[in-house]
Each structure stands twice: as C-alpha cells, then as structure tokens.
C-alpha positions in Angstrom: -5.6 -2.2 -30.9 -7.7 0.9 -30.3 -9.3 -0.8 -27.4 -6.0 -1.6 -25.7 -4.9 2.0 -26.3 -8.2 3.3 -24.8 -7.6 1.1 -21.8 -4.2 2.6 -21.4 -5.6 6.1 -21.2 -8.4 5.1 -19.0 -6.0 3.5 -16.5 -3.8 6.5 -16.6 -6.7 8.9 -16.0 -8.1 6.8 -13.1 -4.7 6.4 -11.5 -4.0 10.1 -11.7 -7.4 11.2 -10.5 -8.1 8.6 -7.8 -6.8 9.5 -4.4 -4.5 6.8 -3.1 -6.1 7.2 0.4 -5.1 9.1 3.5 -5.5 8.7 7.2 -9.2 9.3 8.0 -9.9 12.9 8.8 -12.0 13.8 11.9 -11.3 10.4 13.5 -9.8 11.1 16.9 -8.5 7.6 17.1 -5.6 8.6 14.8 -4.8 12.0 16.4 -1.4 11.8 17.9 -0.9 13.0 21.5 2.5 12.7 23.0 1.1 11.9 26.4 -1.6 9.5 25.2 -1.8 6.5 27.4 -2.2 4.2 24.5 1.3 4.9 23.2 2.6 3.0 26.2 0.5 -0.1 25.8 2.4 -2.4 23.4 -0.6 -4.8 22.9 -3.1 -2.0 22.0 -4.9 -1.9 19.7 -4.9 -5.5 18.5 -5.4 -4.8 14.8 -2.2 -2.8 14.6 0.6 -5.1 13.5 3.4 -2.6 12.8 5.1 -0.7 15.6 8.3 1.1 16.4 11.3 -0.9 17.6 10.5 0.5 21.1 7.0 -1.1 20.9 5.2 2.2 20.6 2.7 3.0 17.9 4.0 4.5 14.7 3.1 8.2 14.2 3.8 10.9 11.6 5.6 13.9 13.0 4.6 16.0 10.0 0.8 15.1 10.0 0.6 14.7 13.8 -1.3 11.4 13.2 -0.9 7.8 14.3 0.0 5.7 11.2 -2.2 2.8 10.3 -0.4 -0.3 9.1 1.5 0.0 5.8 1.0 3.8 5.8 3.9 6.1 5.0 4.4 9.9 4.6 5.0 11.3 1.1 7.1 14.4 1.3 6.0 15.4 -2.3 2.3 15.2 -1.6 2.9 16.3 2.0 0.5 13.8 3.5 0.4 10.2 4.7 -0.6 7.6 2.1 -2.5 4.4 2.9 -0.5 1.3 1.8 2.0 3.6 0.1 3.9 2.1 -2.8 5.7 5.1 -4.3 5.2 8.6 -5.6 4.8 8.5 -9.4 5.8 11.7 -11.1 4.4 10.5 -14.4 0.9 10.3 -12.9 1.5 13.4 -10.7 0.1 11.3 -7.8 1.1 8.8 -5.1 0.4 5.1 -5.7 -1.4 3.7 -2.7 -4.3 1.5 -1.6 -7.1 2.9 -3.8 -5.2 3.5 -7.1 -2.6 0.7 -7.2 -4.7 -1.4 -9.4 -4.9 1.3 -12.0 -1.2 1.8 -11.9 -0.5 -1.9 -12.3 -2.9 -2.1 -15.3 -1.3 1.0 -16.8 2.0 -0.9 -16.9 0.3 -3.9 -18.4 -1.4 -2.0 -21.2 1.6 0.2 -21.9 3.7 -3.0 -22.4 1.1 -4.5 -24.7 1.0 -1.3 -26.8 4.8 -1.1 -27.0 5.1 -4.7 -28.1 2.4 -4.2 -30.7 4.4 -1.2 -32.1 7.6 -3.1 -32.1 6.1 -6.1 -34.0 4.2 -4.0 -36.5 7.1 -1.7 -37.3 9.5 -4.5 -37.8 8.4 -5.0 -41.4 8.7 -1.2 -42.0 12.2 -1.2 -40.7 13.1 -4.1 -42.9 11.8 -2.3 -46.0 13.7 0.8 -45.1 16.9 -1.2 -45.0 16.2 -3.0 -48.3 14.6 -0.2 -50.3 16.3 3.2 -50.9 14.6 5.7 -48.5 15.2 9.4 -47.8 17.7 9.8 -45.0 15.3 11.8 -42.7 12.5 9.2 -43.1 15.0 6.4 -42.3 16.2 8.1 -39.2 12.7 8.7 -37.9 11.7 5.1 -38.4 14.9 3.8 -36.8 14.5 6.2 -33.9 10.8 5.2 -33.3 11.6 1.5 -33.4 14.6 1.9 -31.0 12.6 4.1 -28.6 9.8 1.5 -28.6 12.3 -1.3 -27.8 14.0 0.7 -25.0 10.6 1.7 -23.4 9.3 -1.9 -23.7 12.4 -3.2 -21.9 12.0 -0.6 -19.1 8.3 -1.1 -18.7 8.6 -4.9 -18.8 11.1 -4.7 -15.8 8.6 -2.5 -13.9 5.7 -4.8 -14.7 7.7 -7.9 -13.7 8.8 -6.2 -10.5 5.2 -5.1 -9.5 3.8 -8.5 -10.5 6.3 -10.0 -7.9 5.2 -7.5 -5.3 1.5 -8.1 -6.0 1.7 -11.9 -5.8 3.7 -11.6 -2.6 1.4 -9.0 -0.9 4.1 -6.4 -0.6 4.4 -2.7 -1.6 7.6 -1.2 -3.0 8.4 0.4 0.3 7.9 -2.9 2.2 10.1 -4.7 -0.2 13.0 -2.4 0.4 12.3 -2.3 4.2 12.7 -6.1 4.2 15.7 -6.4 1.9 17.7 -3.2 2.6 16.5 -1.9 6.0 18.0 1.4 7.2 19.9 1.3 10.4 17.8 4.2 11.8 14.5 3.0 10.5 11.7 3.5 13.1 10.5 -0.1 12.6 11.4 -3.3 10.8 8.9 -4.9 8.4 7.9 -8.5 9.1 8.5 -10.7 6.0 5.4 -12.2 4.6 3.1 -10.6 7.2 0.3 -9.9 4.7 0.9 -12.9 2.4 -2.4 -14.8 2.3 -1.6 -17.0 -0.8 -1.5 -16.2 -4.5 -5.3 -16.0 -5.1 -6.0 -13.9 -2.0 -3.1 -11.6 -2.7 -4.5 -11.0 -6.2 -7.9 -10.3 -4.8 -6.4 -7.9 -2.3 -5.0 -5.7 -5.1 -7.2 -6.3 -8.1 -10.6 -6.8 -6.5 -12.8 -9.8 -5.6 -14.0 -10.5 -9.1 -11.4 -12.4 -11.2 -13.2 -11.6 -14.4 -12.7 -7.9 -13.8 -9.1 -8.1 -12.7 -7.8 -6.7 -16.1 -10.4 -3.9 -16.3 -10.1 -0.5 -14.5 -13.2 -1.2 -12.4 -14.0 -3.1 -9.3 -11.2 -1.8 -7.0 -10.2 -3.9 -4.0 -12.5 -3.9 -1.0 -11.3 -2.4 2.3 -10.6 0.9 3.8 -6.8 0.9 3.5 -6.4 0.9 7.3 -7.2 -2.7 8.3 -5.4 -5.6 6.7 -5.7 -9.4 7.3 -2.5 -11.2 8.1 -1.3 -14.7 7.9 -1.4 -15.2 11.7 -5.0 -14.0 12.1 -7.1 -16.7 13.7 -10.6 -17.5 12.7 -13.0 -15.4 14.6 -10.4 -12.6 15.3 -12.0 -9.2 15.1 -10.5 -7.2 12.2 -11.2 -4.0 13.9 -11.2 -2.9 17.5 -12.7 0.5 18.5 -10.0 2.6 20.1 -12.5 4.7 21.9 -13.9 1.6 23.6 -10.4 0.5 24.5 -9.6 3.9 26.0 -12.7 3.8 28.1 -11.8 0.3 29.4 -8.3 1.4 30.3 -9.6 4.5 32.2 -12.2 2.5 34.1 -9.6 -0.1 35.0 -7.3 2.6 36.4 -10.1 4.2 38.3 -11.1 0.8 39.7 -7.6 0.0 40.9 -7.3 3.5 42.5 -10.6 3.0 44.4 -9.4 -0.4 45.7 -6.1 1.1 46.9 -8.0 3.8 48.8 -10.1 1.2 50.5 -7.0 -0.7 51.4 -7.9 -3.8 49.3 -5.2 -5.5 47.3 -6.6 -9.0 46.8 -7.6 -10.4 43.4 -11.1 -10.0 42.0 -13.6 -12.1 44.1 -11.5 -11.6 47.2 -12.2 -8.0 48.1 -12.1 -8.8 51.8 -8.4 -9.4 51.6 -6.8 -6.3 53.2 -3.3 -5.1 52.3 
C-alpha cells in the first residue's frame, strides 16, 4: 500500500516537473515567414501529415512558428505543446508528448489508492452503523467514505477515457477534433492516422519496454515532432531536412530561369529544343 501511494506521488511529481515538449528553439525550419516559399508547396515537407484546409502548413500566430504534427498552442502556458493532450490545472502543467505517461500512471495509481480506501473503510462504516458512535466521528467517517467513492468514480471515468485514447493512438484534442469538429477549425484530423495497432500504440505512449510500462521510468522514444503513421511505407524516411528541400527548390527555380533566358523550353536531355 505504501508503495502504491509512493508511486502516486512520484508520478505526480514527474508529471508536474517534466516539460511536455515545445517546438525546438533555434531551429529555423520551424520559424514562420508569411512569404516563405514552402508555405505554398502542398507536398512539402513529406513528414508533415497535418495541414490547413487550404493545403498550407499549420502555424501558430502567437508563437510565430510552424506547427509540427499533433502540436497545439496552450493559452494558459502561452506556448505550443508537442502532442498536446490538455492543460491540467491539478499538475499546473500541460500534458503532452514527454509527460503523458506520468499523467496516465497518476490516474492509475490514484484509482488503485481510492479503491483500497473504499474497501478498507467499508468495515469501519459498518461498525459505525451497528455500534453507538459519537455524532462527529460518524459524520467524518461517512464523509470520508462518500468522498472516496465519488472521487473513485470520477477518476475511473478519466482513466477509462484515456485508456481508450492511448490504445487508439489519439490525444484528447484529436478525439474532439474528429468527433466534434469546429466549423472554423484550421484543419480536420484524419481518423486513425497514427493508429499502428494495440501493441505499437502502447509502446508509443508508455515506452518500448513492456515490463516498465507501469513504472514512471523509460518514457517513449522520439522527439515529439515526427510520428509514424499507418500509411507509411517500408523504407520511407521519417524525417526530411527542410533546409535541403529549400536548397533544392531554389536551385530548381534558378535552373528554370537560366533555361528561359537561353530560350530553351524542352525537357531535360533535350536542351537543343528552342522555344
């Protein structure tokens, strides 16, 4: 029992003190520029799956940053959170990619502790009913048992809900985007985009070692920016350097301009074809 309670406090401390993850600072690939050529190329970069309805890359007007997939802006924390689930006032922190495991385990161990309280206090409640007891003592015991039952009910709903989200590779925000989308939403979530099967979904949130899933260690691998999807083909690159892509686009534009100045308009390999 003491061990379970200790796990509860450890998960709470780690969830509160661990940063959920933000857009990488100092990386020019995520700096938003209104006239950036990349914002008009719908197929670029290839690892970005979520885009605006117009086909442009998602960006945050408050942070002036392009948004990685599954990233959303928290107005309470005043920053963009990687794989944002929700802002938790009880932890005074956002729940995101790097601390979601601790939040989920916090729900689990809170529920176990509450169920233990309910079961062990049941005998005390019965004795208070059968044996004459001071009024104040009886009120305190009844209140404690009722409070434990109510909290256990609430926490069990939250735990069941997040178990559903975890096993289906969704965050809280993605769930509501799919089931109750806003008419003015900048983009529409693709159902099941990150669903890789039960086992892989558990690994994505609880870590690669199944024996450590219920311990507040071994967080999931990754950077919170790149996510595998169900339509990824074997051999697909999980990451494409945006700076390299920019260079290719600039060189291609310069090459086309030089060919036009020389009066050439034929395809590659037929430079002798004059316009």
